[in-house]
C-alpha positions as a Markdown table, in Angstrom:
| # | Residue | x | y | z |
|---|---|---|---|---|
| 1 | Gly | 0.0 | 0.0 | 0.0 |
| 2 | Gly | 0.9 | 3.6 | 0.4 |
| 3 | Asn | 1.5 | 6.3 | -2.2 |
| 4 | Met | 4.2 | 5.3 | -4.6 |
| 5 | Ala | 3.8 | 8.5 | -6.8 |
| 6 | Asn | 7.2 | 9.7 | -5.8 |
| 7 | Ala | 8.8 | 6.3 | -5.1 |
| 8 | Pro | 12.3 | 6.0 | -6.4 |
| 9 | Val | 12.8 | 4.0 | -9.5 |
| 10 | Thr | 14.8 | 0.8 | -8.9 |
| 11 | Ile | 16.4 | -1.2 | -11.8 |
| 12 | Thr | 15.0 | -4.7 | -12.0 |
| 13 | Asp | 15.4 | -7.8 | -14.2 |
| 14 | Asp | 11.6 | -8.0 | -14.6 |
| 15 | Val | 11.0 | -4.8 | -16.5 |
| 16 | Gln | 7.5 | -5.8 | -17.5 |
| 17 | Gly | 6.6 | -6.6 | -13.9 |
| 18 | Phe | 8.2 | -3.4 | -12.7 |
| 19 | Trp | 6.0 | -1.2 | -15.1 |
| 20 | Ala | 2.9 | -3.3 | -14.4 |
| 21 | Ala | 3.3 | -2.7 | -10.7 |
| 22 | Arg | 3.9 | 1.0 | -11.1 |
| 23 | Trp | 0.9 | 1.3 | -13.5 |
| 24 | Ser | -1.4 | -0.5 | -11.1 |
| 25 | Gly | -0.2 | 1.6 | -8.2 |
| 26 | Ala | -0.6 | 4.9 | -10.1 |
| 27 | Ala | 3.2 | 5.5 | -9.6 |
| 28 | Leu | 4.4 | 6.1 | -13.1 |
| 29 | Gly | 6.3 | 9.2 | -12.1 |
| 30 | Trp | 5.2 | 11.5 | -14.8 |
| 31 | His | 1.6 | 12.1 | -14.0 |
| 32 | Lys | 1.4 | 15.2 | -11.9 |
| 33 | Arg | -1.6 | 16.6 | -10.0 |
| 34 | Asp | -0.9 | 20.2 | -11.0 |
| 35 | Val | -0.3 | 22.0 | -14.3 |
| 36 | Asn | 3.3 | 22.3 | -15.2 |
| 37 | Pro | 4.4 | 25.8 | -13.9 |
| 38 | His | 6.4 | 26.4 | -17.1 |
| 39 | Leu | 3.3 | 25.9 | -19.1 |
| 40 | Gln | 1.5 | 28.4 | -17.0 |
| 41 | Asn | 4.3 | 31.0 | -17.2 |
| 42 | Tyr | 4.8 | 30.7 | -21.0 |
| 43 | Asn | 1.2 | 30.0 | -22.0 |
| 44 | Glu | 0.9 | 33.3 | -23.9 |
| 45 | Leu | 3.8 | 32.3 | -26.1 |
| 46 | Leu | 1.9 | 29.2 | -27.3 |
| 47 | Val | -1.3 | 31.1 | -27.8 |
| 48 | Glu | -0.4 | 34.0 | -30.0 |
| 49 | Lys | -3.6 | 34.5 | -32.0 |
| 50 | Asp | -6.8 | 35.9 | -30.5 |
| 51 | Glu | -8.7 | 32.7 | -31.3 |
| 52 | Gly | -8.6 | 29.4 | -33.2 |
| 53 | Asn | -5.1 | 28.3 | -31.9 |
| 54 | Arg | -4.5 | 24.5 | -32.2 |
| 55 | Ile | -2.0 | 22.8 | -29.9 |
| 56 | Phe | -0.6 | 19.4 | -30.4 |
| 57 | Val | 0.7 | 17.7 | -27.2 |
| 58 | Pro | 2.8 | 14.6 | -28.1 |
| 59 | Leu | 2.5 | 12.3 | -25.1 |
| 60 | Cys | 1.0 | 9.1 | -23.8 |
| 61 | Gly | -1.3 | 8.9 | -20.9 |
| 62 | Lys | -3.3 | 11.5 | -19.0 |
| 63 | Ser | -2.3 | 15.0 | -18.3 |
| 64 | Val | -3.8 | 17.9 | -16.5 |
| 65 | Asp | -1.8 | 20.1 | -18.8 |
| 66 | Met | -4.1 | 19.3 | -21.7 |
| 67 | Ala | -7.2 | 20.3 | -19.8 |
| 68 | Tyr | -5.4 | 23.5 | -18.8 |
| 69 | Leu | -4.6 | 24.3 | -22.4 |
| 70 | Ala | -8.2 | 23.5 | -23.5 |
| 71 | Ser | -9.6 | 25.9 | -20.9 |
| 72 | Asn | -8.0 | 28.9 | -22.7 |
| 73 | Pro | -10.8 | 30.6 | -24.7 |
| 74 | Lys | -8.2 | 31.4 | -27.4 |
| 75 | Val | -7.6 | 27.6 | -28.1 |
| 76 | Ser | -10.0 | 25.8 | -30.4 |
| 77 | His | -8.3 | 22.3 | -30.3 |
| 78 | Val | -5.9 | 20.4 | -28.1 |
| 79 | Val | -4.8 | 17.1 | -29.7 |
């Protein structure tokens, strides 16, 4: 049990088992609860036009950053 979100990564011979355990325990290490502060600070550089901006976010998994980007009224699409 316990929260493994910030648990240190330990090298193991069973790589598949290692990632399966981290996935099932929600301890992947890259899912954050808060929006990336750099994204918040530099958001206006990404969204230059008054409306209709499209933002492509190359990632896998879930991200609060995508919801943050989509909440901007100047953004029409986040993919």
